[in-house]
C-alpha positions as CSV (number, residue, x, y, z in Angstrom):
1,Q,49.9,-4.2,59.8
2,V,47.6,-6.7,57.9
3,Q,49.7,-9.6,56.2
4,L,48.3,-11.2,53.0
5,V,48.7,-15.0,52.4
6,E,48.7,-16.1,48.7
7,S,48.0,-19.4,47.1
8,G,47.2,-21.2,44.1
9,G,49.9,-20.8,41.8
10,G,51.9,-23.5,39.8
11,L,52.7,-24.9,36.2
12,V,49.8,-25.3,33.7
13,Q,49.9,-25.8,30.0
14,A,48.8,-23.0,27.5
15,G,45.0,-22.8,27.7
16,G,44.6,-24.1,30.9
17,S,43.5,-22.5,34.2
18,L,44.4,-21.4,37.6
19,R,42.6,-19.8,40.7
20,L,44.8,-17.5,42.7
21,S,43.6,-16.8,46.4
22,C,44.9,-14.0,48.8
23,E,43.7,-13.8,52.4
24,A,44.5,-11.2,54.9
25,S,45.8,-12.1,58.2
26,S,42.7,-10.9,60.1
27,I,39.2,-9.9,59.2
28,F,39.3,-6.8,61.5
29,F,41.6,-4.9,59.1
30,I,39.7,-2.0,57.1
31,I,40.5,-2.9,53.6
32,D,39.8,-0.7,50.6
33,A,40.7,-2.0,47.3
34,M,42.5,-5.0,46.7
35,G,44.3,-6.4,43.7
36,W,46.7,-8.7,41.5
37,Y,49.8,-7.3,40.1
38,R,52.5,-9.4,38.4
39,Q,56.1,-9.3,37.5
40,A,57.9,-11.4,34.7
41,P,61.6,-11.9,34.6
42,G,63.5,-8.7,33.5
43,K,60.4,-6.5,33.4
44,Q,58.5,-4.1,35.7
45,R,55.7,-5.2,38.0
46,E,52.4,-4.7,36.3
47,L,48.6,-4.5,37.2
48,V,46.6,-7.1,36.5
49,A,43.3,-6.6,38.1
50,V,41.9,-4.4,40.9
51,I,38.6,-4.6,42.9
52,S,37.2,-2.0,45.0
53,S,35.4,-2.6,48.4
54,G,32.2,-1.9,46.6
55,G,33.0,-4.7,44.0
56,S,34.1,-2.4,40.9
57,T,36.7,-4.0,39.0
58,N,39.4,-2.8,36.4
59,G,42.0,-4.9,35.0
60,A,44.6,-4.8,32.2
61,D,44.0,-5.0,28.6
62,S,45.8,-8.2,28.2
63,V,43.7,-10.3,30.6
64,K,40.3,-9.0,29.8
65,G,38.0,-11.5,29.1
66,R,40.3,-14.2,30.4
67,F,40.9,-13.3,34.0
68,T,38.2,-12.6,36.5
69,I,38.9,-11.0,40.0
70,S,36.7,-11.4,42.9
71,R,36.6,-10.8,46.6
72,D,34.9,-11.9,50.0
73,N,34.7,-8.7,52.3
74,A,33.9,-11.0,55.0
75,K,37.3,-12.9,55.1
76,N,39.4,-10.0,53.6
77,A,40.2,-12.0,50.5
78,V,40.7,-11.7,46.8
79,F,41.0,-14.4,44.1
80,L,42.0,-14.1,40.4
81,Q,40.2,-16.8,38.1
82,M,42.6,-17.3,35.2
83,N,41.5,-19.1,32.2
84,S,42.9,-19.4,28.6
85,L,46.3,-19.0,30.1
86,K,49.3,-18.0,27.6
87,P,53.0,-18.2,28.0
88,E,53.1,-14.8,28.1
89,D,51.2,-14.6,31.4
90,T,54.2,-16.4,33.4
91,A,55.2,-14.2,36.1
92,V,55.1,-14.0,39.7
93,Y,51.6,-12.8,40.7
94,Y,51.4,-10.5,43.8
95,C,48.3,-9.6,45.8
96,A,47.9,-6.0,47.2
97,A,45.5,-4.8,49.6
98,D,44.8,-1.0,50.5
99,Q,44.6,-1.0,54.3
100,R,43.3,1.9,56.2
101,R,45.4,2.8,58.8
102,G,44.5,6.4,60.7
103,L,43.7,8.9,58.3
104,G,45.7,7.4,55.5
105,I,46.0,4.4,53.4
106,V,49.0,1.9,53.5
107,R,49.4,-0.4,50.7
108,V,50.3,-3.9,51.6
109,W,51.8,-7.0,49.3
110,G,51.9,-10.5,50.0
111,Q,55.0,-12.5,49.2
112,G,54.0,-13.6,45.5
113,T,53.2,-16.8,44.1
114,Q,54.9,-18.1,40.8
115,V,52.7,-18.9,37.7
116,T,54.3,-20.8,35.0
117,V,52.5,-21.5,31.4
118,S,54.4,-23.9,29.2
119,S,53.5,-24.0,25.6
């Protein structure tokens, strides 16, 4: 099973930017969609943005115009550029990848990276 390694979280002031990265443990796994989710304290995990293997994207209304998702298929990597950050963006951000295994698809999660936006 593929493993995902995330990086790029941290503490930033409101209005600042961060770039999250997530890379699979091997380039030989076949991965369909990749995406980013987040979970704030006391809240359920929610979708931030997702990108298909062909490059089609979709995202939460709350981040449109501020966050951009991209991927490098050659590296099985996905990125999240976050601009104009707000305190309400504070959460643990999780990378997810839909790995093809046999005739099915298995969703794999990263370990999470903390993003804290101060006001």
